N, C-alpha and C positions, 0 to 999 in steps of 0.2 A: 762351722765354716760358713763364711758369708757368701751368699749367692746373689747374683744380679739377673733378673729376668727382663728380657726384651719383648714387649708386646706390640705387635703391629696394629695400628688403628685401621679398621676395615670400613669405617663409615665413609661415605662419600656424600657430597652435597645433594646428589640425586636421590640417594636412599633416605637421607634426612627429610628432604622435601616430600618424597613419596609417602613416607610414614605420616606426615602431617596431612597430606591430601586424603589418604585413606581414612584417617580418623575423623576428620572434620568435614570433608566434602563428599566422600562416598566414591564407589567404584566407577561411577560414570565420568569421573574426571581423570585426566592423564597429564603426564609431564611433557613439555615441549622442549624448546632450546634452553640452554643455560648460558648466562653471561657472567664473566668474571670481572669483579671490581676490586678496588684496592683492599677493602676490609671484608668483603662479603661476596657471595655468589647470588645471582638472581635467577631463579628458575621459573619459567613461564608455565602457566597451567591452561589446558584446554578442556573442553567438555563435549560429551556426546549426548544427544537427546533423540528419542524416537518419535516418529510421526506416523500415525496410522491413517490411511485413506481407504474409504469403503465405497464400493459401487453397490448400492442396496438392491438394485434391480437384478444384477447377476450374482449377488452375494459373494463377490470377490473383494479381497482387501490386499493392500500392499503396506508393508511396514518398512520405513526408510530410516536410516540412522544418519543424522546430521553431525558434522564435525565443526564445532565452534571454537576457533582458536583464541588465545589471549583473553580469557575471561577472568584470570587471576594471576597472582605471582607469589612466590615464597622466597624470602631472603634468608640465606644461611650464613651465619657469622663464621669467618675462617678460623679464628683463634679458638673457638669453643665447639665448633660443629653443631651449634644449636640454632633453632629457628629464631631469627631476629625479628621478622615480621611476616605475616601471612594475610592475604586479602580476607577480610571478614566474610563469613558465609552469606550474610545479607547482601553485601556488595557484590559477591560472586553471582548470586541469584539475579540481581539487577542487571549485571553485565550479560548474563545468559538471555534475559528477556530483551535486552537491547540488541543482541545479535540476532535473535529470532525476529525482532521487529524489522531489521535490515532486510531479511528475506521477504517479509510481507510487503515492505515498502517498494522493493524491486518489482513485484507483481503489480501493485497498485499504480505505481508510476507509469509502467509501460501499458497497462490497460487504459489509463487516462489518455495517454498519447494516441491510442487507437480511436478515441472519440473524435479526433480531428480528421479521420480518414472518410471522406464522403462516400467512397465506394462500398463501405461496409453498411451503409443505409440504416444507421441507427435512427430511431424516431423519438427524439427527446420530447417532442410536444405531447406524447402520450403519458409522460411522467408528470401528472398534474400536480401532486403535492410537492414534488421536487422542484418544480418551477415557481412555487409560491415566492421564494426569496429572490427570484430572478425576474420578477415582473417588470422592473424598469427596462431591462434589455428586451423582453418579449414585447411589451407595449410599444416601445420606441421603434423597434425594427418593423413591427406591423404597420405603424403609421408611415414609415418611410416607404415601405413597399406599396402602400396605398397612395403615395405621393402627397401625404399630409405632413408638411415639414414644420415642426415646432420651433418657436423662437427660443433663444437661450434663456430669456426671462421666464418663459413658461416652464421650462425644465427646472430652472432654479427654484421655482415656487414649490416644487415637490420635495425639496430638501437635498442636503449634501450627499446622502447615500444614493439618491436617484442619479445625481450627476456623476458619481464615481462609477456606477455601472454603465451609464451611457458612454463614459470615456473609454470603456473597453471596446465599444464599437468603433470609436475613432482610432484607437491604438491598433486595431486589427485591420483597419483600412476599409471598413464597411460603411462608415459615415464620416462626414467632415462638416466643419462650421464654415459658413459663408464669410467672406471678408467685408462685404458691404453691410450697411445698417438697414433694417434691423438684422442682427446676427441670427441666422437660422441653422438648424441641423438638417443636412440633406444627405441623400444616399450618394454613394460614389459609383463610378463605372464598374468597380469590382462587384458591388451589390447588384447593379442592374444587369450585368452580364450573367451572374449566377441565377437571378430570377428568370431571365430570358431563356436560359438553358433548362431550368427545372420546371418552369411554367406552373409553379405552385407556391403560394405564400407559406404554407405549413412546411413543405419540404425545404424551402429556402431557409426558414427559421431553424429547422433541424440541423442543417449543415453549418450555419453560423454558430448556433449554440455549441455544437460539437467542437468547432475550432476554438471557441472561447474557453470551454471547459478544459480542453487539452492543454491550452497555453496558460490559463489563469486560475485553474482549480484551487491551488494552494493559496493563492492571493485572495480569492473569494472566500475561502474557508477561514483563514487566519487573519488576514488584513481587514476584510470587510465583514467578517463574522456571518457569512451566509451559510447556514447550517442545514437547510432542508435537503440538499442534494447528497450530503455526506453519507447517510445510511444506505442509499442506493449504491454508492461506490463501494462501501464496505461489504455489502452482500455480494456484489459482483466479484470483488477481489477474493473473498473467501471461497466462492465456488471455483473460479478459474485457478486460484492458488492450489487447491486440492487436485484439480484436473491436471495441472502441470506436473505435480509430483507423481500422479498416477501414470502419466504419459499419454493419456487419451481422455475423451469425454467420459464422465461418469453420470449416473442417474441416482439422485438422492432425494429423500423426503424433505418437506419443509422444516420439520423438527431437526433433522440432521444439519441442514443448512444453517439454521438459527444457532445451533451449538457450534458449528464451525466458525461463525462470525464472532461469537463470544471468545472462542479459543484463539482465533487469529488476532483479535484486537484486545487481548487481555491486558489490563493495565492502562489502556487508552481511554480517557474520559469521553463520555458522550457529550457532544456539543450542547450548550444550554438551549432549553425550550424545544428540544426535538422529541416529538412523540410520533410513533408510527406503528402500524400493525403489519406484521409480516405477510399475511395473505394478500393484503392490498398492495404492499410494496412489490412482492414477487409478481403479482398479476401485471402491475405497471411495467416492471422490467421485461416481462415477456412481451407486452404490447410494444415496448420500445425496441424489441428485437435484440436485447442484450443477453437475455436468457431464453430458454424454451421449455415447454412442457413435454414430458415423455410419459403419456398416460397419467398415472397418479404421482409421478416423480418429476423432478426438476433437472434439466440438463442445460447444456450450453450450445454454442455454435461452433461448428468445425473450423470455419474460416477464421474466427476470432482466436480459437485455441492455437491454430497453426501460426498465427502472428506472435503468439506468446511462448510457444513451446521451446524456443531456443534458450529461454531462461533456465530450463531444466539442467542444461550443461554447465551453468554457472552456480548452481546451488552447491553449498559446501557439504556434499554427502560423503561421509567417511567410509561407507560400505555400499556394496551393490544392493539395490532393492530386491526383495523377494516377495512372492505372492503366496497366499493361503487360499 
């Protein structure tokens, strides 16, 4: 007797995609939304990664789980219920690094903005090596405050790179060129009022430098290829990035901070010709009042962290942090 069996297909695009995710990506990845197209389903993939922050002085640590959405996708063909395409593992890892970089960039960007706040009293003149590449600004501003007004020809003799940095003083309103011949660079009322208020050439330079760095840091780094200040920003970002995750200031060793910088900026090339020693750089950051010493440990400033702590609410944490 002939018999006919009816078998119900139990596969779903989610199950097919989930099997591929487990086999090729691992359990740290998960499925998100699904889109239906004419011939296939598109299933989006997210990923979790853990971040451990340690306060070495108190021996406390926090482990946070970040939720990184849309790091990959799986296409499931409707007619065969088979995987038509899946994001390669190498591409998925690059997407995860890109998402992690977005977190780091948020901290870096907002920390740089704080450089432009005079009330925080950063002392950039103490960062001697970091100012090497910014000597045109430093020297020109010093001359203006001493009422020594250089002519355009004198500035041009120092080269195009010199004029590019001097132009930042003009763009921020701290200097201007005269209209009469010979054309000279002179200080503006904005500069004179600031100097009159602070009554210190070094302090005036600190404020102007902070405003220029906060507004033109990325232009200096990428457009003008001024690299000397970059490591200082990275160390500061790595410290405050961990403190933001922890929720308060932490105290860590120089070795730990160096490891944090490597982890925070993994995959980001070091600018050319940059050589620095961490003990010297950290000492200069402390002198500049961006970081502080806590005995044998390194810590930060409470008022700086308070300005940055709101970022914590914007971090893509998929689970509540817990402490050990």
